[in-house]
C-alpha positions as CSV (number, residue, x, y, z in Angstrom):
1,M,-23.3,51.1,22.0
2,Q,-23.8,48.9,25.1
3,S,-24.1,45.2,24.8
4,K,-27.6,44.5,23.4
5,H,-29.7,41.8,21.9
6,I,-29.9,42.7,18.2
7,H,-32.1,40.7,15.8
8,L,-31.5,40.8,12.0
9,I,-34.5,40.2,9.7
10,G,-33.1,38.7,6.5
11,I,-29.8,37.7,8.1
12,C,-28.7,35.3,5.3
13,G,-28.0,38.1,2.9
14,T,-24.3,38.5,2.3
15,A,-23.9,41.9,3.9
16,M,-26.4,41.1,6.7
17,A,-24.5,37.9,7.7
18,S,-21.3,39.9,7.8
19,L,-22.9,42.6,9.9
20,A,-24.1,39.8,12.3
21,G,-20.5,38.7,12.7
22,L,-19.2,42.2,13.3
23,L,-21.9,42.9,16.0
24,Q,-21.0,39.6,17.7
25,L,-17.4,40.7,17.8
26,K,-18.6,43.9,19.4
27,G,-20.1,41.9,22.2
28,H,-23.7,41.9,21.3
29,R,-26.0,39.0,21.4
30,V,-27.1,38.4,17.8
31,T,-30.0,36.5,16.4
32,G,-31.6,36.4,13.0
33,S,-34.2,35.0,10.7
34,D,-34.7,34.4,7.0
35,Q,-37.1,32.6,4.7
36,A,-34.4,30.2,3.6
37,A,-30.7,29.8,4.3
38,Y,-28.0,28.6,1.8
39,P,-24.2,28.6,1.6
40,P,-21.9,30.3,1.9
41,M,-23.6,32.6,4.4
42,S,-25.6,29.9,6.2
43,D,-22.2,28.1,6.8
44,L,-20.7,31.3,8.1
45,L,-23.5,31.9,10.6
46,R,-23.4,28.3,11.7
47,S,-19.7,28.5,12.4
48,L,-20.3,31.7,14.5
49,R,-23.1,29.9,16.4
50,I,-25.5,32.7,15.5
51,P,-29.0,31.2,15.7
52,V,-31.0,31.6,12.4
53,A,-34.8,31.0,12.6
54,E,-36.6,29.8,9.5
55,P,-39.1,30.9,8.3
56,F,-40.1,34.4,9.4
57,S,-42.4,34.5,12.4
58,E,-43.5,36.8,15.1
59,E,-42.3,34.3,17.6
60,N,-38.7,35.1,16.5
61,L,-39.1,38.5,18.1
62,K,-40.2,37.2,21.5
63,P,-38.9,38.3,23.9
64,H,-38.4,41.6,22.3
65,P,-34.8,42.4,21.1
66,D,-33.2,45.8,22.0
67,L,-32.8,46.6,18.3
68,V,-33.9,45.2,15.0
69,I,-31.9,45.5,11.7
70,V,-34.2,45.3,8.7
71,G,-32.5,43.9,5.6
72,N,-33.0,45.6,2.3
73,A,-34.8,42.6,0.9
74,I,-37.5,42.9,3.5
75,S,-40.7,44.8,2.5
76,R,-44.0,45.6,4.1
77,G,-46.1,42.5,4.6
78,N,-43.2,40.6,6.1
79,T,-44.5,39.0,9.3
80,E,-41.6,40.1,11.5
81,L,-41.5,43.6,10.0
82,E,-45.2,44.1,10.7
83,Y,-44.7,43.0,14.2
84,V,-41.8,45.4,14.7
85,L,-44.0,48.3,13.4
86,D,-47.1,47.3,15.4
87,H,-45.1,47.1,18.7
88,R,-42.8,50.1,17.9
89,L,-39.7,48.1,18.4
90,P,-36.5,50.1,17.7
91,F,-35.2,49.4,14.2
92,T,-32.7,50.6,11.7
93,S,-30.9,49.6,8.5
94,L,-27.6,47.7,8.0
95,A,-25.9,50.7,6.4
96,A,-27.0,53.2,9.0
97,L,-25.8,50.9,11.8
98,I,-22.5,50.4,10.1
99,H,-21.9,54.1,10.0
100,Y,-22.8,54.9,13.6
101,E,-21.4,51.7,15.1
102,F,-18.2,51.1,13.1
103,L,-17.1,54.0,10.9
104,R,-16.9,57.0,13.1
105,G,-13.3,57.9,13.8
106,R,-12.0,55.5,11.2
107,E,-10.7,55.8,7.7
108,S,-13.4,54.6,5.3
109,L,-12.1,52.9,2.2
110,V,-15.0,52.1,-0.1
111,V,-15.0,50.0,-3.3
112,A,-18.1,50.6,-5.5
113,G,-19.3,49.8,-9.0
114,T,-21.7,47.6,-10.9
115,H,-19.2,44.8,-11.3
116,G,-16.1,43.7,-9.5
117,K,-16.6,45.3,-6.1
118,T,-16.6,42.1,-4.0
119,T,-13.4,40.8,-5.5
120,T,-11.7,44.2,-5.4
121,T,-12.7,44.8,-1.8
122,S,-11.3,41.4,-0.9
123,M,-8.0,42.1,-2.7
124,L,-7.7,45.5,-1.0
125,A,-8.3,43.9,2.4
126,W,-5.7,41.2,1.8
127,I,-3.1,43.8,0.7
128,Y,-3.7,45.7,3.9
129,E,-3.5,42.5,5.9
130,V,-0.2,41.5,4.4
131,A,1.1,45.0,5.0
132,G,0.4,44.5,8.7
133,L,-2.2,47.2,8.9
134,A,-4.8,45.0,10.5
135,P,-7.8,46.3,8.6
136,S,-11.4,46.0,9.6
137,F,-13.6,45.1,6.6
138,L,-17.0,44.1,5.5
139,I,-17.3,42.3,2.2
140,G,-20.4,41.0,0.3
141,G,-18.8,37.5,0.0
142,V,-16.5,35.2,1.8
143,A,-12.9,36.1,1.1
144,E,-11.0,32.9,0.9
145,N,-7.7,34.3,2.3
146,F,-9.6,35.2,5.5
147,G,-12.2,32.5,5.5
148,T,-14.8,35.1,6.4
149,S,-16.6,38.2,5.0
150,F,-15.8,40.5,7.9
151,Q,-13.0,41.5,10.3
152,L,-12.8,44.0,13.2
153,H,-9.7,45.6,14.7
154,E,-9.0,48.8,16.6
155,S,-6.8,50.1,13.7
156,K,-8.1,53.0,11.6
157,P,-8.6,51.5,8.1
158,F,-12.1,50.1,7.5
159,I,-12.5,48.6,4.0
160,L,-16.1,48.3,2.7
161,E,-17.9,47.0,-0.3
162,G,-20.1,49.9,-1.3
163,D,-23.4,48.5,-2.6
164,E,-25.6,50.7,-4.8
165,Y,-28.7,48.7,-3.9
166,D,-31.3,50.5,-1.8
167,T,-30.9,50.6,2.0
168,A,-34.2,49.5,3.4
169,F,-38.0,49.7,2.9
170,F,-37.9,53.1,4.7
171,D,-34.7,54.4,3.0
172,K,-34.6,53.9,-0.7
173,G,-31.2,55.6,-1.2
174,P,-28.1,53.4,-1.9
175,K,-26.4,51.8,1.0
176,F,-23.1,53.3,0.0
177,M,-24.4,56.8,0.8
178,H,-24.0,56.0,4.5
179,Y,-20.3,55.1,4.3
180,F,-18.8,58.6,3.6
181,P,-15.6,57.4,1.9
182,D,-12.2,58.9,2.6
183,A,-11.0,57.1,-0.5
184,L,-13.0,55.4,-3.2
185,V,-12.5,52.8,-6.0
186,L,-15.1,53.0,-8.8
187,T,-15.0,50.0,-11.1
188,H,-17.9,50.1,-13.6
189,V,-21.2,51.9,-13.9
190,E,-23.9,50.1,-15.9
191,F,-27.7,49.8,-15.7
192,D,-28.5,47.2,-13.1
193,H,-31.0,46.5,-10.3
194,A,-33.9,47.1,-12.6
195,D,-36.3,46.7,-9.7
196,I,-35.2,50.0,-8.1
197,Y,-33.5,52.0,-10.8
198,R,-35.6,53.4,-13.6
199,D,-32.8,53.7,-16.2
200,L,-29.0,54.2,-16.6
201,E,-29.3,58.0,-15.8
202,Q,-30.7,57.2,-12.4
203,V,-27.9,54.7,-11.7
204,K,-25.3,57.4,-12.7
205,T,-27.0,59.9,-10.4
206,A,-26.5,57.5,-7.5
207,F,-22.8,57.1,-8.2
208,Q,-22.3,60.8,-8.8
209,R,-23.8,61.4,-5.3
210,L,-21.3,58.9,-3.9
211,V,-18.4,60.7,-5.6
212,N,-19.7,64.0,-4.1
213,L,-19.2,62.6,-0.6
214,V,-15.4,62.1,-1.0
215,P,-13.6,65.1,0.7
216,R,-11.1,67.3,-1.0
217,R,-8.3,65.5,0.9
218,G,-9.5,62.1,-0.4
219,R,-8.8,60.2,-3.5
220,I,-10.7,58.3,-6.2
221,V,-9.3,55.4,-8.3
222,A,-11.6,55.0,-11.3
223,Y,-11.7,52.6,-14.3
224,D,-10.7,54.3,-17.5
225,G,-12.6,52.1,-19.9
226,D,-16.1,53.1,-19.0
227,P,-17.6,56.5,-20.2
228,N,-20.2,56.3,-17.5
229,V,-17.4,56.2,-14.9
230,S,-15.8,59.2,-16.5
231,E,-19.0,61.1,-16.3
232,C,-19.6,60.1,-12.7
233,V,-16.1,61.3,-11.5
234,S,-16.0,64.4,-13.7
235,R,-17.0,66.8,-11.0
236,A,-15.1,65.3,-8.1
237,F,-13.6,67.7,-5.6
238,C,-10.7,65.4,-4.8
239,K,-7.8,63.9,-6.8
240,V,-9.0,61.3,-9.4
241,E,-6.6,58.6,-10.7
242,R,-7.6,56.4,-13.6
243,Y,-6.6,52.8,-14.0
244,G,-6.9,50.4,-17.0
245,F,-5.5,50.3,-20.5
246,A,-5.6,53.9,-21.6
247,P,-2.2,55.3,-22.5
248,D,-2.7,58.4,-20.3
249,S,-4.0,56.6,-17.2
250,A,-2.2,57.0,-13.9
251,W,-2.2,53.2,-13.5
252,R,-1.8,51.6,-16.9
253,T,-2.0,47.9,-17.4
254,E,0.3,46.3,-20.1
255,N,1.4,42.9,-21.4
256,L,-1.5,41.0,-19.8
257,N,-1.2,37.2,-20.3
258,F,-2.4,34.0,-18.7
259,A,-0.1,31.0,-18.4
260,E,0.2,27.9,-16.2
261,G,-2.7,28.9,-14.0
262,Q,-1.5,32.5,-13.4
263,T,-2.2,35.9,-14.8
264,H,0.8,38.2,-15.3
265,W,0.9,41.9,-16.2
266,N,2.9,45.1,-15.9
267,V,1.6,48.3,-14.4
268,L,2.9,51.7,-15.3
269,H,2.4,54.6,-12.9
270,D,2.3,58.0,-14.5
271,G,3.9,56.5,-17.6
272,K,6.8,54.9,-15.7
273,P,7.3,51.1,-14.9
274,W,6.0,50.5,-11.4
275,A,5.3,46.8,-10.8
276,D,5.1,43.4,-12.3
277,L,2.0,41.7,-10.9
278,T,0.9,38.1,-10.7
279,L,-2.5,36.7,-9.7
280,S,-3.6,33.1,-9.4
281,M,-7.0,33.9,-11.1
282,A,-7.9,34.1,-14.8
283,G,-9.7,36.9,-16.5
284,E,-8.9,40.4,-17.6
285,H,-11.5,41.7,-15.2
286,N,-9.6,40.2,-12.3
287,A,-6.4,41.8,-13.4
288,L,-8.2,45.2,-13.5
289,N,-9.7,44.6,-10.1
290,A,-6.2,43.8,-8.7
291,T,-4.8,47.0,-10.4
292,A,-7.5,49.1,-8.8
293,A,-6.8,47.6,-5.3
294,A,-3.1,48.1,-5.8
295,A,-3.5,51.7,-6.9
296,L,-5.6,52.6,-3.8
297,A,-3.2,50.8,-1.5
298,A,-0.1,52.4,-3.0
299,G,-1.6,55.8,-2.8
300,N,-2.1,55.2,0.9
301,G,1.6,54.3,1.5
302,V,1.6,50.5,1.1
303,P,5.0,49.5,-0.5
304,V,4.9,48.0,-4.0
305,S,6.8,44.8,-2.7
306,V,4.0,44.2,-0.2
307,I,1.3,44.7,-2.9
308,Q,3.1,42.2,-5.2
309,R,3.3,39.6,-2.5
310,A,-0.3,40.1,-1.4
311,L,-1.7,39.7,-5.0
312,A,0.5,36.7,-5.7
313,T,-1.0,35.0,-2.6
314,F,-4.6,36.2,-3.1
315,K,-6.9,33.2,-3.5
316,S,-10.4,34.3,-4.5
317,V,-13.9,34.9,-3.1
318,K,-16.5,32.2,-2.5
319,R,-18.8,31.9,-5.5
320,R,-16.5,33.8,-7.8
321,L,-15.2,31.2,-10.3
322,E,-15.2,28.8,-7.4
323,V,-14.5,25.1,-8.3
324,R,-17.2,23.2,-6.4
325,A,-16.3,19.7,-7.7
326,V,-14.3,17.7,-10.1
327,V,-16.0,14.4,-10.9
328,D,-14.8,12.0,-13.6
329,G,-12.7,14.8,-15.2
330,I,-15.7,17.2,-15.3
331,T,-15.1,20.5,-13.5
332,I,-18.1,22.3,-11.9
333,I,-17.7,26.0,-11.4
334,D,-19.9,28.2,-9.2
335,D,-20.1,31.9,-10.1
336,F,-22.3,34.7,-8.7
337,A,-23.8,35.8,-12.0
338,H,-26.2,38.8,-11.7
339,H,-25.8,40.7,-15.0
340,P,-24.9,40.0,-18.7
341,T,-21.6,41.8,-18.4
342,A,-20.6,39.7,-15.4
343,I,-21.6,36.5,-17.3
344,R,-19.5,37.6,-20.3
345,E,-16.4,38.2,-18.1
346,T,-16.8,34.9,-16.3
347,L,-17.0,33.0,-19.5
348,R,-14.1,34.8,-21.0
349,A,-12.0,34.0,-17.9
350,L,-13.0,30.3,-18.1
351,R,-12.0,30.3,-21.8
352,A,-8.6,31.6,-20.9
353,A,-8.1,29.1,-18.1
354,H,-9.5,26.1,-20.0
355,P,-8.8,26.8,-23.7
356,D,-9.4,23.2,-24.8
357,A,-12.4,22.5,-22.7
358,R,-16.0,22.2,-23.9
359,L,-17.6,25.0,-21.9
360,W,-21.1,24.8,-20.5
361,A,-23.1,27.7,-19.1
362,V,-26.0,26.8,-16.9
363,L,-27.9,29.9,-15.9
364,E,-30.6,30.5,-13.4
365,P,-32.2,34.0,-14.1
366,R,-32.5,35.0,-10.5
367,S,-31.2,38.5,-9.9
368,N,-33.8,41.3,-10.1
369,T,-32.1,42.5,-13.4
370,L,-31.8,39.1,-15.1
371,R,-35.5,38.2,-14.3
372,R,-36.5,41.2,-16.4
373,N,-36.4,41.6,-20.2
374,V,-34.2,44.6,-20.3
375,F,-31.1,42.6,-21.3
376,E,-32.4,39.8,-23.5
377,R,-30.2,40.7,-26.4
378,E,-27.1,41.2,-24.2
379,L,-27.8,37.9,-22.5
380,V,-27.7,36.1,-25.8
381,E,-24.4,37.7,-26.6
382,S,-22.8,36.9,-23.3
383,L,-24.0,33.3,-23.1
384,S,-22.9,32.6,-26.7
385,L,-19.3,32.5,-25.4
386,A,-20.1,29.0,-24.1
387,D,-20.3,25.9,-26.3
388,R,-23.4,24.5,-24.6
389,I,-26.0,26.7,-22.8
390,V,-28.8,25.6,-20.5
391,L,-31.3,28.0,-18.9
392,A,-33.6,27.3,-16.0
393,G,-37.0,28.9,-15.6
394,V,-37.0,32.5,-14.2
395,F,-36.9,32.5,-10.4
396,K,-40.2,33.6,-8.8
397,L,-41.5,34.7,-12.2
398,E,-44.9,35.6,-10.7
399,S,-43.4,38.4,-8.7
400,I,-42.3,40.3,-11.9
401,P,-44.9,42.4,-13.7
402,E,-46.0,40.5,-16.8
403,G,-44.8,43.1,-19.2
404,E,-41.3,43.2,-17.7
405,R,-40.6,39.5,-17.5
406,L,-37.6,37.8,-19.1
407,H,-38.6,35.3,-21.7
408,P,-36.0,32.5,-21.4
409,E,-37.4,30.8,-24.4
410,A,-36.6,33.9,-26.5
411,V,-33.0,33.8,-25.2
412,V,-32.7,30.1,-26.1
413,A,-34.2,30.9,-29.6
414,G,-31.7,33.7,-30.0
415,L,-28.8,31.5,-29.1
416,R,-29.9,28.8,-31.5
417,Q,-30.1,31.3,-34.3
418,T,-26.4,31.9,-33.8
419,G,-25.7,28.2,-34.1
420,K,-25.4,27.5,-30.4
421,D,-26.7,24.4,-28.7
422,A,-29.1,25.8,-26.1
423,A,-31.9,24.4,-24.1
424,L,-34.5,25.4,-21.5
425,F,-35.6,23.4,-18.5
426,A,-37.9,24.1,-15.7
427,N,-35.6,23.7,-12.7
428,A,-32.4,22.2,-11.3
429,D,-33.7,18.6,-11.1
430,T,-34.6,18.5,-14.8
431,I,-31.3,20.2,-15.8
432,V,-29.3,17.6,-13.9
433,A,-31.3,14.8,-15.4
434,A,-30.8,16.2,-18.9
435,I,-27.1,17.1,-18.9
436,T,-25.6,14.3,-16.7
437,P,-25.6,11.8,-19.6
438,E,-24.1,14.4,-21.9
439,L,-21.1,15.5,-19.9
440,R,-17.7,14.0,-20.6
441,A,-14.2,14.3,-19.2
442,G,-12.6,17.6,-19.9
443,D,-15.9,19.6,-19.8
444,V,-16.1,22.7,-17.7
445,V,-19.6,23.5,-16.3
446,A,-20.2,27.1,-15.2
447,I,-23.3,27.3,-13.0
448,L,-24.4,30.9,-13.0
449,S,-26.7,32.1,-10.3
450,N,-26.8,34.6,-7.4
451,G,-28.8,32.3,-5.2
452,G,-29.1,28.6,-4.1
453,F,-30.4,27.4,-7.5
454,D,-32.3,24.7,-5.8
455,G,-29.2,22.8,-4.7
456,I,-27.8,22.2,-8.1
457,Y,-24.2,22.7,-6.8
458,E,-24.7,19.5,-4.8
459,K,-27.1,17.6,-7.1
460,L,-25.0,17.7,-10.2
461,P,-21.8,16.2,-8.6
462,R,-23.9,13.5,-6.9
463,A,-25.5,12.6,-10.2
464,L,-22.1,12.4,-11.9
465,E,-20.7,10.3,-9.1
466,A,-23.7,7.9,-9.4
467,R,-23.1,7.7,-13.1
468,T,-19.5,6.7,-12.5
469,L,-20.5,4.0,-10.0
470,V,-23.0,2.5,-12.5
471,R,-20.3,2.4,-15.2
472,F,-18.0,0.5,-13.0
């Protein structure tokens, strides 16, 4: 592709911001627009000096760009999209452009699954980096070892987070169907994205189609503790290697423990001792993610000593158990929560890392799944792992059909029935006002949202600092 002016509608999405950076590295002039920008992607785009116009407007498309990328969150009725269609400006999707611009002639290594794919993709990219293989990558989050969510080199490996969400308003298939993996990690398969998938069977069909794209010479590394994963890989034409805790798995995890800020475990390969691994992150789910990344890398020839060194030095991903502030002995954690299973694993990890702490869970039901009532019971079960639970009102409740809406008051009532201290507040400001007087040294506050949560990540530390100043 010759150097062009490319405009991204919805540029502040995690994948869209990463694509903007890749296109800039390719020499294109990149602009973008969004309704609202928030960290970490707004910070990334600012550091790249890619202009972001807020809000959407026809003026953002004047003069006309050479190509428009329409984000998957953009639907008919969007001012810019309507202008593109009226004027027949050339447009495409993120996933289609990635395929034609970046993946042809490369080795496509894809990490997919309902949970864990961002962290696993980041781990795999770091392993390849430490191995000196100079990977290109695109991740749906900022990998802290790199300080970015993308990288572009001339080398053959291209590591991608394979998203099962739909591609664009004109292409309702999953984005990962454009990535044609040479090798694939499959972490979990659960019902999610209730706005686009009818039920679990439809989700499984999407992953089965992804598996069907892997060539015979390829390889799939698949989690052994999920029957849905087993079903999805059962008809693969390539070699399938399982990882997890099952005795007969190709990559078996044993002796998992967390001590002094580190997770340690042993991995057996085909029943024989293979590696002792260490990770500076808590949580069984993170050890499993690391095992999956290690298995894929090892199968592609990366030495075990390099894998051990890479995982021992792996940091994390922004908004995955990220410590945002420590004020007056109170630790504030930011985690990208989008599903009850993810919430459960986050709270389990925090329990392991802070066994003596009073654990708070502050949830904004914001994802398209959490805003719906499909998982009210599971949400109660997951949140009950915390000592104190606070819910905000459902984000943009009016956009959800009335019969499908989550009832946060029902979740709070369910938690109280189990003996938990739970409360519901309208928004971030009322939450901060309510919990600031209640917090004490040693508490850990997990703020759970896949969005900006009305700035609570900055508002709560400021309120705690003000409280400390008043005291003294």
